[in-house]
LUMFI-557480 format. One record per residue (C-alpha): residue in one letter; x, y, z. Coordinates in steps of 0.2 Angstrom, whole numbers, plus 5000, padded with zeros to 4 digits. Layout:
# LUMFI-557480
aXYZ...
# end
This chain:
# LUMFI-557480
x465650725076x466750885076x465951055075x466551195066x466751385074x465251485062x465751635066x467751615062x466851515046x466051665042x467751785042x468651645031x467351655019x467351845017x469151835020x469051715005x467951834996x469251974998x470551884990x469451824975x469052004972x471052064973x471451924962x470051974949x470652174949x472452134949x472152014933x470952204927x472552284931x473652174920x472552194906x472652364907x474352394909x474552284892x473252354881x474152514882x475752454878x474952374862x474052554857x475652644860x476452534849x475052564836x475152724839x477052754836x476752674819x475252804812x475952934817x476252964798x474652924790x472953024791x471552904800x469752964805x470352864823x470252964840x472153064841x473452984853x473053134865x471553074868x471852904869x473152954884x471753024893x470552884892x471752764896x472452894913x470652884918x470552704916x472052644924x471552804938x469752714942x470852524943x472052584954x470652664966x469652494965x471352384969x471752494984x470152484990x470052294990x471952274996x471152375011x469652265012x470752095013x471752195027x470152235036x469452035033x471451985040x471252065055x469452035058x469951845058x471651895071x470352015082x469151865083x470551735088x471451855100x469651905108x469251695111x470951675116x470951785129x469551745137x470051595138x469851535156x471751445156x472651585150x473251675166x473851455167x474851485153x475451655154x476151585171x476551425162x475851325178x474251235172x473251195190x471451155186x471551015172x469950955179x468951105178x467451105168x468151275161x469651195154x468651085144x467651215137x469351275132x469951145123x468251115114x468351305109x469951285103x469651125091x468351205083x469251355078x470851245073x469551115065x468851275054x470651335050x471051165043x469551135033x469951305025x471651245022x471151115014x469951195004x471151324998x472451194994x471251094982x470751264972x472151374972x474151354965x475251354982x476451484973x475151624971x474451614987x475951614997x475651755008x473951705012x474551515018x475851605027x474451715037x473151555037x474651445044x475051585058x473351595063x473551405065x475051375073x474351515089x472951415091x473651235089x474951295102x473851345115x472851195112x474551075113x475051175129x473351115139x473050945129x473250765136x474450645126x472650595116x472150785112x474050775104x473550635095x472050725088x472950845083x474150755075x472650665066x472050825059x473650875053x473650705040x472150785029x473050925026x474750945014x476251045014x476351055033x478251035032x478451225031x477551285048x476651105057x478351015062x478351095079x476751065085x477150895083x477550855098x477850665106x479350675118x478850645134x478050465129x478550325142x477950185130x478450115114x476650055110x476150225111x477450275100x476950155087x475350215090x476050375083x477050305069x475250215063x474150385065x475850475052x475650335042x473850305038x473350465027x473550505012x473750685008x475550715014x476850745002x478450675002x479150835009x477950835024x478350645028x480350685028x479950835042x478850735052x480050575054x481550715058x480150765072x479550605078x481750555078x481250375078x482850265079x483350405098x481550385104x481350195100x483350165106x482750275122x481250195126x481650005123x483549975121x484250075135x483150015146x483949875160x483449685159x482349715173x481249835165x480849745148x481649565145x482249495127x480749415121x479749585120x481049695115x481049575099x479249605098x479349805098x480449785085x479749665076x478249785077x478649945072x479849865058x478149795051x477449975052x479050065044x479049905031x476949945027x477350125024x478750085011x477649975001x476150115002x477250234999x478550164987x478650294973x479450424986x481250384981x482050494997x480750455009x481050265005x482650285007x482550365024x481350225032x482450065024x483850165032x482950195050x482650015048x484249955048x485150045059x483549995071x484449815068x486049875071x485449955090x484449795091x486149685088x487249805101x485749785116x485749605114x487449555110x487849485127x486049385129x485649215121x484649265108x485449215093x483849115088x483049295089x484349385079x484349245065x482249265064x482349435063x483649475051x483049335041x481349415039x482049575037x483049515022x481249425015x480349595019x481749705008x481949554994x479949564990x480049764988x481249734973x481649884965x481449984981x482149864992x483449774984x484549954985x484549905005x484949715005x487149765007x486749845022x485849695033x487249655047x487449485040x488949465053x487649465067x486749295060x487349125063x487948995049x486348925050x485449095047x486649135034x486248975027x484449005026x484749185018x485849115004x484648984997x483149105000x484049224988x484749104975x483149034977x483848854979x482548734981x483648604992x484048695009x484748535017x486248575025x487948495017x488948395027x490648415016x491148535005x491748404993x489848364992x489548534985x490848544975x490948404966x489548414953x488248444966x488448664965x486548724967x485448764951x485348954950x484248964935x482749054945x484049194953x484949214934x483149254928x482649364943x484349454941x483949484922x482049544924x482949674938x484649724930x484449904937x484449824956x485649704952x487049764957x486449794975x485749604974x487849564970x488449664985x487149584998x487849414991x489549474995x489549575010x488749395015x490249295010x491349435017x490649425034x491149255036x492849235046x494349205037x494949015039x493348905038x494048805026x495148755039x494548625052x495348655068x494448585081x492948445082x491748595087x492148675071x491748525059x490248565054x489948745057x491448775046x490848655031x489248755030x490248925030x491448855019x489948795006x488948955009x490549055002x490848934989x489048934981x489049124982x490749134973x490049014960x488349114957x489349274954x490449204944x489249124934x488349294932x489949394929x490649254915x489749134911x487949194907x487849264890x486349374896x487149454911x488949454909x489049614899x488149694912x489049644930x490649564925x491549734930x490349744946x490749564953x492649574946x492749714961x491549604971x492549444970x494149554976x493549564994x493049374995x494749324988x495749415000x494449345014x494249185011x495849134998x495448954997x493949024984x495249054973x495748874969x493848864965x493748994953x495348934943x494448764943x492748844934x493848954923x494948794916x493148724914x492448854904x493948934898x493248914879x491749024886x492649154894x494549164884x495349314888x493949354901x495149214911x496649324912x495249484914x494749404931x496349334937x497149504935x496049574948x496349464962x497749444974x498649304973x499949314985x498649254998x498149104986x498948934993x498948844977x498148654979x499148504969x497748484961x497748674954x499548624948x498848494939x497648614929x499048744927x500048584920x498548544907x498548744903x500348734897x500248594890x499448644875x499648554858x499548714846x499948874856x499449004839x497548964843x496749104851x496249024865x497748904870x498649074868x497549144881x497548954892x499448994892x499349174896x498149124911x499548994917x501149094916x500349264926x499549134939x501249074942x502149244939x501149324953x500949154968x501949194983x503249094984x504049194999x503849175019x502449205032x503149345043x503549295061x503449105059x504648965061x504848815053x504848665064x505848555054x507748635054x508648655038x509948505037x511048615026x510848785035x510548725054x511348865063x509748975066x507848935063x506948975047x505249065041x503848935035x503648935016x501949025013x501948894999x502548705005x504348674998x503348514989x502548644980x503848744973x504848574969x503348514957x503248694949x504948674946x504648524935x502948604927x504248734921x505448594915x503948504907x503248664898x504948704891x505048544884x503448594877x503948724868x505948694864x506348504865x507748414871x508148274861x506848114866x507247954869x506947874851x508547954845x510047864842x511847944844x513447894836x514947854850x516747894845x516747684841x515547704831x514147614838x512347644845x512447694862x511247574874x509347594876x508947744887x507947694901x506347764905x505647834922x504147894926x504048064936x502548094948x502348294946x500648304952x499448164956x498848104940x499948224930x501448114922x503148174913x504348064906x506048094915x506948024899x506348204893x507548284906x509048134904x510148204892x511448074887x513248094890x514048064872x512448144863x512648244851x510848364853x509848424840x509748584844x508348644836x506448644837x505148594828x503548664840x503548854838x504648984831x506349024841x505449194848x504049104855x505148984864x506349104868x505149214878x504449034886x506048994893x506449164899x504749164909x505249004915x506949064922x506149214929x504949104940x506248984943x507249114950x505949134965x505648974967x506348914985x507448754980x508648754988x507948755006x506748594998x507348415004x508448314991x507248264978x507448104970x507048154951x508148294954x509448164959x509048044947x509048184933x510948224940x511748064938x511348094917x511948274919x513948214913x515448324910x515348304890x513348344890x514148524900x515348544888x514148534873x512948644882x514448764886x514948764866x513248764858x512748884845x511048874849x510549014864x508748954866x509148764869x510748804878x509848904892x508548764892x509748634896x510548774908x508848784916x508748574919x510548584926x510048744937x508448654946x509248494948x510748554956x509848644967x508648484971x509948374973x511348334986x512648414975x512148594981x512148515000x513848455002x515548514996x516248364993x514848294982x514848464974x516548434970x516548254964x514848294952x515648424943x514948564951x515948704945x515548674927x513648654931x513948824938x514848894924x513648834913x512148924921x513249054922x513449074903x512248984895x510749014909x510449174918x511849254929x510449304942x510649124947x512349114952x512149264962x510449134971x511748994972x513249064976x512749164990x511449004997x512648864996x514548925000x513748995019x513448805021x515148735014x516048855026x514948805040x515348605036x517048625030x518248785035x519048865021x519248715010x518048794998x519048954997x520548824993x519948754978x520748814962x519348804954x518748954964x519749064955x519449034939x517749034943x517649194951x518749274936x517249204924x516049304937x517049484937x517549484918x515949404912x515749464894x513949524894x513849564910x515549594920x515449594937x513449534939x513049714937x511549694928x510949554934x511049604952x510049734945x508649624939x508649514954x508449644965x507349794954x505649774966x506749744983x508149894985x509050014978x510649924974x512350014972x513249834975x513949754958x513249524959x514849474968x514649604981x513049554985x513649364983x515149414996x513849515006x512649375007x514149255014x514549395026x512949415033x512649245035x514349225044x514049365056x512349275056x513149105063x514449195074x512749275083x512049105089x513448995091x514549015109x516149015097x516649185104x516849245120x516549405126x518149495123x518049445106x519149305107x518949135098x518549065080x517449185069x516649125054x516349315049x518449335049x518549175041x517449245026x518249405024x519949345025x519449205012x518949335000x520049435001x521449294999x520549264985x520549424977x522549434979x522949274970x522449384954x524449444954x523749594945x522049634953x522449814954x522749834937x520849804934x519649904939x518449754942x519549684955x519749824965x518049864964x517549694972x519049744986x518149904987x516549804993x517449725004x518349835014x516549925017x515849755023x517449745033x517249955042x515649915044x515449755055x517349835064x518349695053x519649845047x521149765056x520949615044x520949705030x522249835035x523649675039x523249585022x523349755012x525049785021x525549605017x524849635000x526049804997x527549715004x527449604990x527149714979x528849794982x529649644984x529249564966x529049734957x530449674946x529449504942x528049584939x528549704928x529349564917x527749464918x526749614914x525249594900x526249584880x525549764879x526349834892x528149744887x527749824870x527650004876x528949994887x530149934875x529650064862x529650204875x530850224887x530150234906x530950264920x531450134934x530950244947x529250214946x528550174965x527250034965x525550084971x524149974976x522950134970x522950124951x524750064955x526150014941x524550024924x524750214929x526050184915x524750154905x523850314908x523950404888x522950534895x524150574909x525750564900x526550464913x527750374902x529350484910x528650554925x528150444941x526250544942x525250444952x523250394949x521850434957x520550314960x518850404958x517450274963x518250154976x518450254990x518450115004x519650034997x520550194992x520450245012x521250075017x522650065004x523250255009x523250195027x524450055019x525650175010x525650295026x526250145037x527650075025x528150275022x528950295039x530650265035x530350415023x529750525036x531050465048x532250515035x531650695034x531550715054x533350665055x533750755041x533150935048x533850865067x535450845059x535451005051x534851105065x536351045076x537751035063x537351225057x537251395066x535251405072x535551605073x535951605055x534851455046x532951515044x531451415043x531551435024x533051365022x532751215033x531051225020x532051205002x533551095012x532150965016x531150994999x532950964991x533150785001x531250714996x531450774977x532950644980x532450504989x532050344981x530050374982x529450504970x528950654977x527150654970x527050474979x527050544995x525750485007x525250675012x524950724994x524050564990x522650585003x522350774996x522150714978x520850594986x520050704997x519650834982x518750684975x517850624987x516150674988x515750785005x514550665010x515450495008x515350415026x517450425026x517850575023x518150625041x519350485043x520150565026x520450725034x520850655051x522450565043x522950695031x522850835045x523750705057x525150715044x525050905039x525450965057x526650825062x528050895073x529850915062x530951005075x530051175076x529051155060x527751045055x527650915039x526651035031x527851165031x528951045021x527950985008x526851125004x527851255000x527451394990x527451294972x526151184983x525051334994x523751314976x523251154983x522851225001x521851324996x520851194985x520851105001x520051245012x518851274997x518151094999x518051105016x516851255015x515751155005x515651025016x515251115029x513751215021x513251055015x513150985034x512251155038x510951155025x510550955033x510451055050x508751115046x507950955038x508750855053x508950705039x510750665046x511150625064x512850695065x512650845054x512850965066x514550875076x514950855055x514651045052x515651125068x517050985066x517351045045x517251245050x518551215063x519651115050x519151285039x519751385053x521551275054x521951285037x521751505037x522851505052x524951465047x525651495064x524651315067x526251245057x527351325070x527451205086x527751345097x526251395093x525051405109x523651335105x522451355120x522151525117x521251485101x519451505102x518451335106x517651345089x519351275084x518951115091x520551125101x520550955107x520450865089x521850995085x523150935099x522750785092x523550825075x524750915082x525550835099x525650635092x527250565089x527550455073x527150285085x525450375090x524850415076x523150345070x523850255054x524650135067x523050125079x521450095073x520650115086x521050325087x520150335073x518750485074x517450355074x516150475084x516050575066x515550395058x513750355060x514250155060x512450115069x511650165051x512950105044x512749905052x511049935052x510949965033x512149805031x510949695042x509349755035x509849735016x508849595007x510349515006x510249334996x509649205007x509149305023x507449335022x507049165026x508049175043x507249365049x506049265060x505549425071x505549535055x504249655060x504049775043x503549615033x501749665031x501349585015x500349405019x499949485036x498549375041x496649475046x496049425061x494549315062x493849435077x494049595065x492149655057x492549595041x490849665034x491249835042x493049835030x492849795014x490849745010x489949884999x488849985008x487450094999x486950195014x487950325026x488950275040x488050135051x488350185067x487850355066x486250395071x485150445058x484050575067x484450615085x483850745099x484550885088x483150855076x481850875086x481151045084x480351125102x478551165104x478251365101x477851465117x476251525119x475651705110x473951805118x473851965112x472652105120x471052105109x470752315116x472352345110x472452275093x470552365089x471352535094x472752505084x471452445070x470052595071x471652715070x472252645055x470352645048x470152835053
# end
């Protein structure tokens, strides 16, 4: 029995009485003040009337007197309260001053713990503490805490003072006694927390006992519990006393026993204090954090069974808490559980009665999925917390490593089977709740959709299950089916043959106008449109391609068999929407008789799904009934366009030769192809072209050139080009030609049909050069500036470069046979076979792209030689070309007199005669190419070489003039005029001289073009070429051409400014070098003395770039760069970037050969060892690996404060007096 301090009790009662009297007089004062206001208001209204009431003056006197009396009493009561406080403080100071332990406390050393006087001190202090606590509890029960805040602070200061002294001299058990006393009052969070000190505990059992004391009482408020738990720092202390101990100090069994014990204490507290939300959250977080620490501390021991028991019980406890516990279920570390533990938890949460572990996934899926009715009822009754339950199930599924559907070793069989079953059952539960259960789906469909995303990312095989369940319930889900699959990332889905069967069923609807059927078709189209038809990064296919054997290929993400099956599904779907003639129709032959009976062959498409091959077998002489009786033309056209989109993504050329496609190929005859080409029905023709496309790529026709030639390959390609999709030609032509060249050399390019087909591609009416087609083909991959034909040629060159790099046909010096040279030469020859190619901008663009490819791969010498020959051929055949020119040209030349002095040029050549805007009929003005700058450079080099005889004539004329005339009387101006007269009388028109042509094209060239330095190099080499004492530029740029030089200097200034700005951004590696070079060129043009051979350039400043200037001024004709391509200023060209851009471009058919592609992360598999639950699970608490409480939250015990009572009493005496 605790004894009270009677004297202190008496003082406290006096203190309480003083408080009550003060409150009473304060109340009276408030009444007087309010009455005064009322009377004053009344008096102001009564001033105008005469009454018998006292005058306002008299009333004021009475109130002043009353207020004076009240103020006097108030002051008295306040003084009495202060005196009561002082008496209590003085009493406490006297007690503390007279303690036996005072001296030891002041010295902070306790030496006489066993002295009887120490026990007396403790008893005295405990009586005071008990008395003060009892008084505090009574006050809280009787008064409002807010109104008594000041008095409470005083009382709590007395308590802190006394308890602090007591704790400093107490033992552990006595500290527990203080804690028990504190549990009998409330609002301790504001003052008593530092007095709870158990940091020196050595036993976890004692600490658990402290927690039991904390949760035993029922007086504390929620803030009190929160503050005390922060002070106790449960997870910090438990970690220090349990987990940080060595195995010798505490074995694993003991750790689990203690963890279970403290978890039970905290869980009991949650149940008891369930209305305190913040406290429940803190306790739950603490439990979960303790679980994480337990797992980390025992991870190296063989204690999986104990971990399972601990976590399973934790799940049960939280589950049974219902509304307060489900919130924290998602945060349990499920990854630490074994498969058996996960199975037990799954069965418990879903309330599955039959908990026998399955032996195979098929056993679960084939109509043996567990009943989840009880779970659905439970979820319906707890909808507010249902979100967290579903997140818990999601985290269970995602904590299981990827690949459980793949049996890699015999030891993994049972483990992976159970894991796959857990994932499947959870996915089925989520699917049912969100999309099937009519009572729950409106509540949970959004949340479940978000939960299925991480499950499908980690376990893509469940997409097949979702698809199966969706098809089974499509009538219930309708548009929700598309909603579900829109959220899933299908690029991870390795679709199965059974899935293809279901897809085929969705596309094979009898009435597409019905809402449900339309939803099915849209679902099937979406799925096929978002499958991953690409390759597995950094993989190598063990099967070597027969048609492209020169390099290993990547493995396809979906097997080639799947690609083939999808192709035939597309054909069957198109047949449903836009039927080709069936086998029951009869046709009339040229002889009037009926055709032979149609052979019907069954095609196996996906296991049991069949389709009649006659659906795809057109008959050679058949007159097609190109009408659809199934749907409207717009729907059929939409379906066929979509089918083309999917078909173009399939890797059909890489598939093995298909027997089905081979049979179809046999029936696609030349008459049939002509019928398709001449058909008036675009929809049916597109369908037929799709059939031709698929069968062509899957058959041997596309694999061998001889079979290609004999099986009407050119006509098939032409049909696809004109009646199908030009994108398909980009794909086909890019894929098959490298194989043909690899096997047959240039036989393919020698085929006359190539010229005709090339013409069709370049001059295709609806899409010249396949520009639209290449944009559609590459819209999501690369920003393409090439034409479709350019992409085809670039793909061939890329493949040829690859073949050269892996074959040993070239030696170290580059000598030997080169497929790259063969391809470039063959394509140049193909372009040149069109006699008037230079008349057509489309052909010039193709040649421009060829020139860029050749320059990039250091094959411009090949282009140079062929252009030289082409220029000579054009000059030799000038008269023939004129007579055989197009009819309109002959008409114009007949009607309008045209000079015969027109000089042939590859750059906007003789068709400059037709340039009406320039009015060049009777003057020889060359055209300027404003787009094809790569071709223009090579063509100008060619013209510069061929122009040598004219420059030699000028040099000879100057030399002869110098020797035959008096040098003292002949001025430089006379020589210039003489040479200019010679130039104007030469056979070659003056405007066609190459020095002018270079200048004209420099001025229209973009300042950031790669070849600008080389353009300027050739120009300055001509400009400063020595002719006697002068330079060639002196003769060509006399006064009437000086404006051109000013324009060039301004242009170079702009280029120098451009690269000066680039230097600040550091976006161009050669920016500084180019800026300095252009600045030097700008200086050259400003110094007219450089045109004189007598000028000593060694005296010029270094920023004139003297080395380059010397190369321009001191080279003889035979040493000029247009004869020696190795003397180009290649250091000003970023060749590495050019080559890298070319090699890294997504050329058609190149991706499969990039077996070491490090940039492709679209299908990077997640590691099985990754912490999946930490990466994508849905957590409702704070970051897990942070301590919820720590040492920093523990407040230190205040220092002891003992006042001298004599000093305090003397101070009080002076105040009273």
